[in-house]
N, CA, C and O atoms as a printed pandas DataFrame, in Angstrom:
     atom_number atom_name residue_name chain_id  residue_number  x_coord  y_coord  z_coord
0              1         N          MET        A               1  116.216   61.230   43.651
1              2        CA          MET        A               1  116.677   60.500   42.544
2              3         C          MET        A               1  115.934   59.196   42.337
3              4         O          MET        A               1  115.591   58.464   43.265
4              5         N          GLY        A               2  115.707   58.954   41.033
5              6        CA          GLY        A               2  115.081   57.624   40.771
6              7         C          GLY        A               2  116.127   56.565   40.821
7              8         O          GLY        A               2  117.321   56.845   40.922
8              9         N          PHE        A               3  115.622   55.215   40.740
9             10        CA          PHE        A               3  116.496   54.086   40.854
10            11         C          PHE        A               3  117.415   54.005   39.579
11            12         O          PHE        A               3  118.610   53.721   39.666
12            13         N          ARG        A               4  116.815   54.256   38.458
13            14        CA          ARG        A               4  117.803   54.222   37.263
14            15         C          ARG        A               4  118.776   55.235   37.233
15            16         O          ARG        A               4  119.893   54.912   36.827
16            17         N          ARG        A               5  118.553   56.549   37.626
17            18        CA          ARG        A               5  119.468   57.422   37.661
18            19         C          ARG        A               5  120.614   57.189   38.666
19            20         O          ARG        A               5  121.802   57.400   38.423
20            21         N          ARG        A               6  120.132   56.749   39.768
21            22        CA          ARG        A               6  121.073   56.447   40.971
22            23         C          ARG        A               6  122.083   55.292   40.499
23            24         O          ARG        A               6  123.286   55.346   40.754
24            25         N          ARG        A               7  121.543   54.349   39.860
25            26        CA          ARG        A               7  122.397   53.160   39.304
26            27         C          ARG        A               7  123.427   53.806   38.414
27            28         O          ARG        A               7  124.564   53.338   38.485
28            29         N          ALA        A               8  123.204   54.824   37.575
29            30        CA          ALA        A               8  124.061   55.294   36.629
30            31         C          ALA        A               8  125.138   56.079   37.251
31            32         O          ALA        A               8  126.153   56.320   36.598
32            33         N          LEU        A               9  124.987   56.545   38.595
33            34        CA          LEU        A               9  126.054   57.429   39.071
34            35         C          LEU        A               9  127.278   56.461   39.526
35            36         O          LEU        A               9  127.122   55.267   39.783
36            37         N          SER        A              10  128.439   57.106   39.585
37            38        CA          SER        A              10  129.503   56.332   39.960
38            39         C          SER        A              10  129.451   55.966   41.349
39            40         O          SER        A              10  128.705   56.681   42.018
40            41         N          PRO        A              11  130.014   55.093   41.929
41            42        CA          PRO        A              11  130.092   54.616   43.361
42            43         C          PRO        A              11  130.376   55.796   44.291
43            44         O          PRO        A              11  129.692   55.984   45.297
44            45         N          SER        A              12  131.424   56.612   43.932
45            46        CA          SER        A              12  131.731   57.708   44.853
46            47         C          SER        A              12  130.753   58.833   44.983
47            48         O          SER        A              12  130.652   59.510   46.006
48            49         N          LEU        A              13  130.006   59.010   43.852
49            50        CA          LEU        A              13  128.904   60.046   43.911
50            51         C          LEU        A              13  127.618   59.621   44.644
51            52         O          LEU        A              13  126.825   60.380   45.200
52            53         N          ARG        A              14  127.543   58.227   44.547
53            54        CA          ARG        A              14  126.314   57.749   45.220
54            55         C          ARG        A              14  126.637   57.695   46.714
55            56         O          ARG        A              14  125.688   57.877   47.476
56            57         N          ARG        A              15  127.815   57.476   47.222
57            58        CA          ARG        A              15  128.228   57.536   48.594
58            59         C          ARG        A              15  128.099   59.015   49.131
59            60         O          ARG        A              15  127.641   59.277   50.243
60            61         N          ALA        A              16  128.535   59.922   48.256
61            62        CA          ALA        A              16  128.449   61.351   48.665
62            63         C          ALA        A              16  126.999   61.854   48.883
63            64         O          ALA        A              16  126.718   62.633   49.794
64            65         N          SER        A              17  126.100   61.372   48.004
65            66        CA          SER        A              17  124.668   61.638   48.047
66            67         C          SER        A              17  124.067   60.958   49.220
67            68         O          SER        A              17  123.165   61.497   49.861
68            69         N          ASP        A              18  124.550   59.770   49.525
69            70        CA          ASP        A              18  123.990   59.126   50.723
70            71         C          ASP        A              18  124.342   59.914   52.109
71            72         O          ASP        A              18  123.588   60.111   53.061
72            73         N          LEU        A              19  125.649   60.293   51.956
73            74        CA          LEU        A              19  126.290   60.909   53.187
74            75         C          LEU        A              19  125.513   62.264   53.391
75            76         O          LEU        A              19  125.190   62.616   54.526
76            77         N          LEU        A              20  125.212   63.032   52.262
77            78        CA          LEU        A              20  124.440   64.314   52.435
78            79         C          LEU        A              20  123.038   63.956   52.922
79            80         O          LEU        A              20  122.541   64.726   53.744
80            81         N          SER        A              21  122.343   62.912   52.535
81            82        CA          SER        A              21  121.123   62.422   53.009
82            83         C          SER        A              21  121.122   62.375   54.602
83            84         O          SER        A              21  120.254   62.866   55.324
84            85         N          ALA        A              22  122.205   61.725   54.990
85            86        CA          ALA        A              22  122.299   61.450   56.488
86            87         C          ALA        A              22  122.489   62.727   57.124
87            88         O          ALA        A              22  121.824   62.963   58.133
88            89         N          VAL        A              23  123.422   63.720   56.618
89            90        CA          VAL        A              23  123.408   64.959   57.139
90            91         C          VAL        A              23  122.073   65.763   57.300
91            92         O          VAL        A              23  121.735   66.440   58.270
92            93         N          ASP        A              24  121.408   65.544   56.169
93            94        CA          ASP        A              24  120.142   66.245   56.136
94            95         C          ASP        A              24  119.191   65.636   57.281
95            96         O          ASP        A              24  118.534   66.365   58.024
96            97         N          ALA        A              25  119.179   64.369   57.348
97            98        CA          ALA        A              25  118.392   63.693   58.427
98            99         C          ALA        A              25  118.777   64.322   59.881
99           100         O          ALA        A              25  117.929   64.722   60.679
100          101         N          VAL        A              26  120.057   64.347   60.084
101          102        CA          VAL        A              26  120.469   64.849   61.463
102          103         C          VAL        A              26  120.038   66.277   61.636
103          104         O          VAL        A              26  119.740   66.677   62.762
104          105         N          SER        A              27  119.979   67.164   60.468
105          106        CA          SER        A              27  119.682   68.528   60.641
106          107         C          SER        A              27  118.229   68.609   60.897
107          108         O          SER        A              27  117.780   69.451   61.674
108          109         N          LEU        A              28  117.460   67.747   60.258
109          110        CA          LEU        A              28  115.892   67.786   60.448
110          111         C          LEU        A              28  115.627   67.227   61.826
111          112         O          LEU        A              28  114.648   67.638   62.450
112          113         N          SER        A              29  116.331   66.434   62.276
113          114        CA          SER        A              29  115.983   65.776   63.602
114          115         C          SER        A              29  116.401   66.911   64.781
115          116         O          SER        A              29  115.809   67.005   65.857
116          117         N          ARG        A              30  117.439   67.681   64.404
117          118        CA          ARG        A              30  117.734   68.688   65.390
118          119         C          ARG        A              30  116.619   69.832   65.405
119          120         O          ARG        A              30  116.156   70.328   66.432
120          121         N          ALA        A              31  116.283   70.151   64.170
121          122        CA          ALA        A              31  115.257   71.299   64.112
122          123         C          ALA        A              31  113.927   70.732   64.812
123          124         O          ALA        A              31  113.183   71.489   65.436
124          125         N          THR        A              32  113.682   69.434   64.681
125          126        CA          THR        A              32  112.408   68.905   65.163
126          127         C          THR        A              32  112.485   69.007   66.730
127          128         O          THR        A              32  111.540   69.404   67.412
128          129         N          PHE        A              33  113.661   68.626   67.222
129          130        CA          PHE        A              33  113.999   68.664   68.679
130          131         C          PHE        A              33  113.741   70.119   69.242
131          132         O          PHE        A              33  112.988   70.363   70.185
132          133         N          ARG        A              34  114.472   71.049   68.530
133          134        CA          ARG        A              34  114.329   72.469   68.850
134          135         C          ARG        A              34  112.889   72.815   68.980
135          136         O          ARG        A              34  112.542   73.390   70.011
136          137         N          LYS        A              35  111.999   72.537   68.061
137          138        CA          LYS        A              35  110.603   72.801   68.088
138          139         C          LYS        A              35  109.944   72.182   69.245
139          140         O          LYS        A              35  109.139   72.858   69.886
140          141         N          ILE        A              36  110.214   70.887   69.605
141          142        CA          ILE        A              36  109.657   70.271   70.679
142          143         C          ILE        A              36  109.957   71.029   71.995
143          144         O          ILE        A              36  109.081   71.154   72.851
144          145         N          LYS        A              37  111.210   71.537   72.149
145          146        CA          LYS        A              37  111.490   72.279   73.348
146          147         C          LYS        A              37  110.804   73.488   73.345
147          148         O          LYS        A              37  110.295   73.861   74.402
148          149         N          GLN        A              38  110.701   74.178   72.319
149          150        CA          GLN        A              38  109.936   75.503   72.196
150          151         C          GLN        A              38  108.402   75.222   72.612
151          152         O          GLN        A              38  107.803   75.942   73.411
152          153         N          ASN        A              39  107.863   74.159   72.017
153          154        CA          ASN        A              39  106.467   73.933   72.352
154          155         C          ASN        A              39  106.225   73.507   73.836
155          156         O          ASN        A              39  105.159   73.729   74.412
156          157         N          LEU        A              40  107.267   72.895   74.397
157          158        CA          LEU        A              40  107.008   72.511   75.707
158          159         C          LEU        A              40  107.177   73.824   76.660
159          160         O          LEU        A              40  106.575   73.932   77.728
160          161         N          PHE        A              41  108.003   74.734   76.182
161          162        CA          PHE        A              41  108.129   75.991   76.919
162          163         C          PHE        A              41  106.764   76.778   76.823
163          164         O          PHE        A              41  106.336   77.341   77.830
164          165         N          PHE        A              42  106.065   76.828   75.615
165          166        CA          PHE        A              42  105.004   77.525   75.554
166          167         C          PHE        A              42  103.805   76.833   76.461
167          168         O          PHE        A              42  102.946   77.521   77.012
168          169         N          ALA        A              43  103.842   75.605   76.536
169          170        CA          ALA        A              43  102.727   74.880   77.283
170          171         C          ALA        A              43  103.117   75.060   78.783
171          172         O          ALA        A              43  102.207   75.109   79.611
172          173         N          PHE        A              44  104.352   75.157   79.161
173          174        CA          PHE        A              44  104.813   75.397   80.521
174          175         C          PHE        A              44  104.455   76.632   80.947
175          176         O          PHE        A              44  103.889   76.745   82.035
176          177         N          ILE        A              45  104.733   77.757   80.143
177          178        CA          ILE        A              45  104.336   79.033   80.498
178          179         C          ILE        A              45  102.836   79.196   80.789
179          180         O          ILE        A              45  102.449   79.795   81.791
180          181         N          TYR        A              46  101.974   78.631   79.861
181          182        CA          TYR        A              46  100.538   78.656   79.992
182          183         C          TYR        A              46  100.119   77.994   81.500
183          184         O          TYR        A              46   99.324   78.494   82.296
184          185         N          ASN        A              47  100.796   76.863   81.653
185          186        CA          ASN        A              47  100.343   76.119   82.991
186          187         C          ASN        A              47  100.836   76.995   84.081
187          188         O          ASN        A              47  100.053   77.168   85.015
188          189         N          VAL        A              48  101.972   77.568   84.132
189          190        CA          VAL        A              48  102.599   78.321   85.215
190          191         C          VAL        A              48  101.673   79.521   85.384
191          192         O          VAL        A              48  101.425   79.869   86.539
192          193         N          LEU        A              49  101.217   80.089   84.527
193          194        CA          LEU        A              49  100.384   81.392   84.654
194          195         C          LEU        A              49   98.886   80.997   84.940
195          196         O          LEU        A              49   98.223   81.548   85.819
196          197         N          GLY        A              50   98.431   80.039   84.159
197          198        CA          GLY        A              50   96.924   79.734   84.163
198          199         C          GLY        A              50   96.504   79.018   85.495
199          200         O          GLY        A              50   95.586   79.476   86.175
200          201         N          ILE        A              51   97.165   77.929   85.843
201          202        CA          ILE        A              51   96.728   77.068   86.961
202          203         C          ILE        A              51   96.639   77.903   88.236
203          204         O          ILE        A              51   95.574   77.897   88.854
204          205         N          PRO        A              52   97.682   78.628   88.684
205          206        CA          PRO        A              52   97.416   79.274   89.918
206          207         C          PRO        A              52   96.337   80.360   89.810
207          208         O          PRO        A              52   95.527   80.475   90.730
208          209         N          LEU        A              53   96.283   81.110   88.806
209          210        CA          LEU        A              53   95.147   82.086   88.748
210          211         C          LEU        A              53   93.756   81.393   88.789
211          212         O          LEU        A              53   92.826   81.938   89.384
212          213         N          ALA        A              54   93.606   80.223   88.178
213          214        CA          ALA        A              54   92.331   79.402   88.096
214          215         C          ALA        A              54   91.979   78.883   89.429
215          216         O          ALA        A              54   90.816   78.845   89.831
216          217         N          ALA        A              55   93.179   78.413   90.230
217          218        CA          ALA        A              55   92.917   77.819   91.504
218          219         C          ALA        A              55   92.469   78.866   92.442
219          220         O          ALA        A              55   91.621   78.569   93.283
220          221         N          ALA        A              56   92.931   80.014   92.388
221          222        CA          ALA        A              56   92.757   81.112   93.235
222          223         C          ALA        A              56   91.411   81.869   92.905
223          224         O          ALA        A              56   91.029   82.805   93.606
224          225         N          GLY        A              57   90.754   81.449   91.874
225          226        CA          GLY        A              57   89.325   81.868   91.506
226          227         C          GLY        A              57   89.557   83.309   90.748
227          228         O          GLY        A              57   88.598   84.066   90.602
228          229         N          LEU        A              58   90.705   83.614   90.332
229          230        CA          LEU        A              58   90.920   85.000   89.699
230          231         C          LEU        A              58   90.714   85.042   88.125
231          232         O          LEU        A              58   90.768   86.056   87.427
232          233         N          LEU        A              59   90.467   83.744   87.702
233          234        CA          LEU        A              59   90.384   83.561   86.213
234          235         C          LEU        A              59   89.039   83.162   85.884
235          236         O          LEU        A              59   88.600   82.132   86.396
236          237         N          ASN        A              60   88.286   83.880   85.051
237          238        CA          ASN        A              60   87.029   83.556   84.454
238          239         C          ASN        A              60   87.135   82.255   83.748
239          240         O          ASN        A              60   88.107   82.148   83.000
240          241         N          PRO        A              61   86.290   81.199   83.845
241          242        CA          PRO        A              61   86.486   79.975   83.161
242          243         C          PRO        A              61   86.402   80.243   81.614
243          244         O          PRO        A              61   87.031   79.523   80.839
244          245         N          VAL        A              62   85.678   81.209   81.201
245          246        CA          VAL        A              62   85.557   81.412   79.666
246          247         C          VAL        A              62   87.038   82.000   79.238
247          248         O          VAL        A              62   87.550   81.620   78.185
248          249         N          ILE        A              63   87.644   82.859   80.022
249          250        CA          ILE        A              63   88.914   83.473   79.633
250          251         C          ILE        A              63   90.014   82.256   79.792
251          252         O          ILE        A              63   91.000   82.245   79.054
252          253         N          ALA        A              64   89.832   81.357   80.663
253          254        CA          ALA        A              64   90.711   80.223   80.828
254          255         C          ALA        A              64   90.698   79.232   79.654
255          256         O          ALA        A              64   91.684   78.662   79.187
256          257         N          GLY        A              65   89.384   79.117   79.241
257          258        CA          GLY        A              65   89.215   78.279   78.034
258          259         C          GLY        A              65   89.795   78.885   76.777
259          260         O          GLY        A              65   90.445   78.253   75.944
260          261         N          ALA        A              66   89.496   80.185   76.718
261          262        CA          ALA        A              66   90.231   80.812   75.528
262          263         C          ALA        A              66   91.739   80.802   75.526
263          264         O          ALA        A              66   92.367   80.595   74.488
264          265         N          ALA        A              67   92.347   81.036   76.741
265          266        CA          ALA        A              67   93.663   81.023   76.960
266          267         C          ALA        A              67   94.248   79.547   76.535
267          268         O          ALA        A              67   95.248   79.438   75.826
268          269         N          MET        A              68   93.638   78.615   76.959
269          270        CA          MET        A              68   93.923   77.154   76.723
270          271         C          MET        A              68   93.973   76.953   75.137
271          272         O          MET        A              68   94.901   76.369   74.578
272          273         N          ALA        A              69   92.928   77.471   74.511
273          274        CA          ALA        A              69   92.815   77.307   72.960
274          275         C          ALA        A              69   93.867   77.911   72.343
275          276         O          ALA        A              69   94.439   77.323   71.426
276          277         N          MET        A              70   94.282   79.201   72.770
277          278        CA          MET        A              70   95.427   79.979   72.337
278          279         C          MET        A              70   96.655   79.359   72.429
279          280         O          MET        A              70   97.479   79.404   71.516
280          281         N          SER        A              71   96.851   78.710   73.609
281          282        CA          SER        A              71   97.994   77.938   73.847
282          283         C          SER        A              71   98.226   76.689   72.727
283          284         O          SER        A              71   99.289   76.399   72.178
284          285         N          SER        A              72   97.072   76.119   72.576
285          286        CA          SER        A              72   97.185   74.963   71.629
286          287         C          SER        A              72   97.463   75.659   70.124
287          288         O          SER        A              72   98.306   75.190   69.360
288          289         N          VAL        A              73   96.791   76.632   69.852
289          290        CA          VAL        A              73   97.019   77.297   68.520
290          291         C          VAL        A              73   98.515   77.692   68.339
291          292         O          VAL        A              73   99.135   77.508   67.291
292          293         N          SER        A              74   99.050   78.271   69.504
293          294        CA          SER        A              74  100.507   78.748   69.318
294          295         C          SER        A              74  101.460   77.485   69.097
295          296         O          SER        A              74  102.402   77.508   68.306
296          297         N          VAL        A              75  101.117   76.380   69.877
297          298        CA          VAL        A              75  102.032   75.245   69.756
298          299         C          VAL        A              75  101.893   74.606   68.209
299          300         O          VAL        A              75  102.881   74.297   67.543
300          301         N          VAL        A              76  100.671   74.476   67.798
301          302        CA          VAL        A              76  100.358   73.939   66.472
302          303         C          VAL        A              76  101.124   74.803   65.382
303          304         O          VAL        A              76  101.777   74.329   64.452
304          305         N          SER        A              77  100.929   76.189   65.662
305          306        CA          SER        A              77  101.603   77.195   64.589
306          307         C          SER        A              77  103.057   77.061   64.596
307          308         O          SER        A              77  103.712   77.066   63.553
308          309         N          ASN        A              78  103.630   76.927   65.894
309          310        CA          ASN        A              78  105.060   76.837   65.843
310          311         C          ASN        A              78  105.525   75.540   65.308
311          312         O          ASN        A              78  106.627   75.480   64.764
312          313         N          SER        A              79  104.761   74.483   65.422
313          314        CA          SER        A              79  105.201   73.207   64.791
314          315         C          SER        A              79  105.095   73.231   63.362
315          316         O          SER        A              79  105.903   72.613   62.669
316          317         N          LEU        A              80  104.146   73.908   62.865
317          318        CA          LEU        A              80  104.074   74.135   61.303
318          319         C          LEU        A              80  105.122   74.919   60.818
319          320         O          LEU        A              80  105.214   74.909   59.590
320          321         N          LEU        A              81  105.943   75.600   61.424
321          322        CA          LEU        A              81  107.092   76.305   61.071
322          323         C          LEU        A              81  108.209   75.359   60.516
323          324         O          LEU        A              81  109.159   75.731   59.827
324          325         N          LEU        A              82  107.942   74.047   60.930
325          326        CA          LEU        A              82  109.049   73.030   60.461
326          327         C          LEU        A              82  108.874   72.752   59.006
327          328         O          LEU        A              82  109.729   72.075   58.436
328          329         N          LYS        A              83  107.796   73.233   58.323
329          330        CA          LYS        A              83  107.642   73.056   56.893
330          331         C          LYS        A              83  108.578   73.971   56.055
331          332         O          LYS        A              83  108.808   73.821   54.855
332          333         N          ARG        A              84  109.090   74.951   56.866
333          334        CA          ARG        A              84  110.005   75.809   56.151
334          335         C          ARG        A              84  111.434   75.224   56.152
335          336         O          ARG        A              84  112.306   75.827   55.527
336          337         N          TRP        A              85  111.732   74.061   56.828
337          338        CA          TRP        A              85  113.112   73.528   56.907
338          339         C          TRP        A              85  113.375   72.988   55.519
339          340         O          TRP        A              85  112.549   72.327   54.890
340          341         N          ARG        A              86  114.624   73.325   55.069
341          342        CA          ARG        A              86  115.069   72.806   53.721
342          343         C          ARG        A              86  116.395   72.122   53.928
343          344         O          ARG        A              86  117.179   72.535   54.783
344          345         N          PRO        A              87  116.671   71.045   53.136
345          346        CA          PRO        A              87  118.064   70.397   53.207
346          347         C          PRO        A              87  119.185   71.344   52.852
347          348         O          PRO        A              87  118.968   72.270   52.071
348          349         N          LEU        A              88  120.232   71.177   53.328
349          350        CA          LEU        A              88  121.453   71.969   52.950
350          351         C          LEU        A              88  121.928   71.659   51.663
351          352         O          LEU        A              88  121.895   70.496   51.261
352          353         N          LYS        A              89  122.447   72.747   50.850
353          354        CA          LYS        A              89  122.891   72.497   49.660
354          355         C          LYS        A              89  124.418   72.130   49.749
355          356         O          LYS        A              89  125.012   72.305   50.814
356          357         N          SER        A              90  124.993   71.676   48.763
357          358        CA          SER        A              90  126.372   71.225   48.924
358          359         C          SER        A              90  127.200   72.489   48.956
359          360         O          SER        A              90  128.259   72.481   49.583
360          361         N          SER        A              91  126.767   73.638   48.287
361          362        CA          SER        A              91  127.451   74.940   48.328
362          363         C          SER        A              91  127.476   75.506   49.691
363          364         O          SER        A              91  128.355   76.333   49.932
364          365         N          ASP        A              92  126.540   75.140   50.726
365          366        CA          ASP        A              92  126.681   75.726   52.034
366          367         C          ASP        A              92  127.578   75.088   52.951
367          368         O          ASP        A              92  127.704   75.509   54.100
368          369         N          TRP        A              93  128.248   74.037   52.487
369          370        CA          TRP        A              93  129.233   73.358   53.241
370          371         C          TRP        A              93  130.607   74.102   53.142
371          372         O          TRP        A              93  131.041   74.571   52.090
372          373         N          VAL        A              94  131.159   74.151   54.187
373          374        CA          VAL        A              94  132.554   74.789   54.290
374          375         C          VAL        A              94  133.465   73.659   54.959
375          376         O          VAL        A              94  133.230   73.142   56.051
376          377         N          ILE        A              95  134.525   73.367   54.138
377          378        CA          ILE        A              95  135.532   72.358   54.601
378          379         C          ILE        A              95  136.533   73.216   55.335
379          380         O          ILE        A              95  137.096   74.196   54.845
380          381         N          ARG        A              96  136.708   72.730   56.618
381          382        CA          ARG        A              96  137.848   73.278   57.446
382          383         C          ARG        A              96  138.871   72.366   57.724
383          384         O          ARG        A              96  139.845   72.716   58.390
């Protein structure tokens, strides 16, 4: 909403809009934190599998490099899924 339109709203509607913005911010922060946890899991799995195999000499360096690149691609791809996040609509709320 622009400044002029916001000024025209009644104070109660303005407060409700600000409250919904705060709820949206909390929802986005929770979604972001969830993605961070998922990305840490992906990186952890790569390291748990890759480091012992490489240390034992069972992993070709070219394959290890490709696996590391794929790990980075999976983390970035997973992070880009946050673009799908949308704010909640007022019709999505259920008053209990």
